[in-house]
N, C-alpha and C positions, 0 to 999 in steps of 0.2 A: 215635378218642378219644385215641390216644397222641400224635399230632401236635398235637391241640388242647391237651393238657397242656403240651407243650414250647413251643408258641406262647404260651401264657399266661405261663409262667415268663419267657420271653424278652421278652414285652411289659412285664412288671414291671421287668425290667432296663432296657429302653428308656425307660420313664417315669422311673426313677431317674436315668439319664444325662441326660435332658431337664431334670429338676428341678435337677440339679447345675449345668448351664449357666445356668439362670435365676438360681440363687443366686449364682453367680460374677458374672454381669452386674449384679445388684442391688448386691452388695457393692462392686463396682468402678465402678459407675455407667456401664456401657458398654451402650448400647441396641442398636447395630448394629455388625456387624463384630467385630473382636477388639481394636481399640484398641491393637494391637501388644502385647497382654498375653499372655505365654507360657502362663500357667495356663489362661486362657480358650481360647486357640488349641488347646491340648492337649485340653481337655474337648470342644470342638467336633469335633475330629478323631476322638476316641474314639466319639462319638455318630454321626458321619457314617459311619465305617468299619462300625459295627454295622448301620446302616440300608442299607449297600451290600451286605452279605453275607447277612444273616439272611432277608430275604424269599425269595430264590431257593432258599436251602438248605431252608427250610420247605416251599416248594412241591414240591421234588423228593422230600422225605421223605413229604409227603402223597400224592403220586402213587404211591409205593410202598405206602403203607398202603391206599389205595383199590384197589390191585391184589391185596390180600390177601397181600402178602409176609409171611413169618414175622414175628410181632410182636417177636421178639428182635432182629431186624435193625433194625426201626423204632426200638425203644427204644435200641439201640446208637448209631444215627446221630443221634438226638435228643440223647443224652447227649454224644456227641462235639461237637456244635454248641454245646450249652449250656456245657459246660466250656471249650471253646475260646474262646467269646465272653467268658466271665467272666475267664479268665486274660488274654486280650488287653486287655480294658477295664481291669483292675487294673494290669497291667504298664505300659501306655501312660499311665495317669493319674498315675503317680508322677513327682514333680519330678525325682528321681534315678532315671530309668527303668532297670529291669532288662530289657535288650534280649532276654534269653532268654525272658521271659514273653511278650513281643510275638511272638517267633518261634514259640514253642510254641502260642500261641493261634491264629496263622495256619495252622500245620501242621494242627491239629485241624479248623479250619474248611475248609481245602482238602481234607482227607481226607473230610469230610462231603460236600462238593460232588462230588468225584471218585467216591467209592463209590456215592453216590446216582445219579449219572449213569450209571455203568457198569451198575449193577443195573437201572435203568430201561431202558437200551438192550438189556440181556440179555432182559428180559421182552418188549420190543418184538420182538426177533428171534425169540424163542420163539413169540410170537403169530403172526408171519408164517409160520413153519414149520408151525404147526398148521393155519392157514387154507389152506395150499397143498395 
């Protein structure tokens, strides 16, 4: 249930980022590509970066939740991901980009991926030890 809630929040952000691209395309009458428009290019990259990192992150978090890892850990990882993606999307979306927000957003996203991976591997190793 916890991962489902975070997946839902992140999906709403994904839809917002998608609608923003559509709005820019309509306003600038650019149907395909970027038309060398910096604002559209930036919006597309924010959306693409989101779609590159979120699915794997959610999958790793879900695997932890399905293994009945302490719910505080699952909540913490989901929060790291959600905050990281929001900070990154906001930072990169700005015409005068605050590079720190981009970096902090990626750090939180990488922390989610790394912590989730390490904990999943720990549970895997524990499972192997118990079975032996």
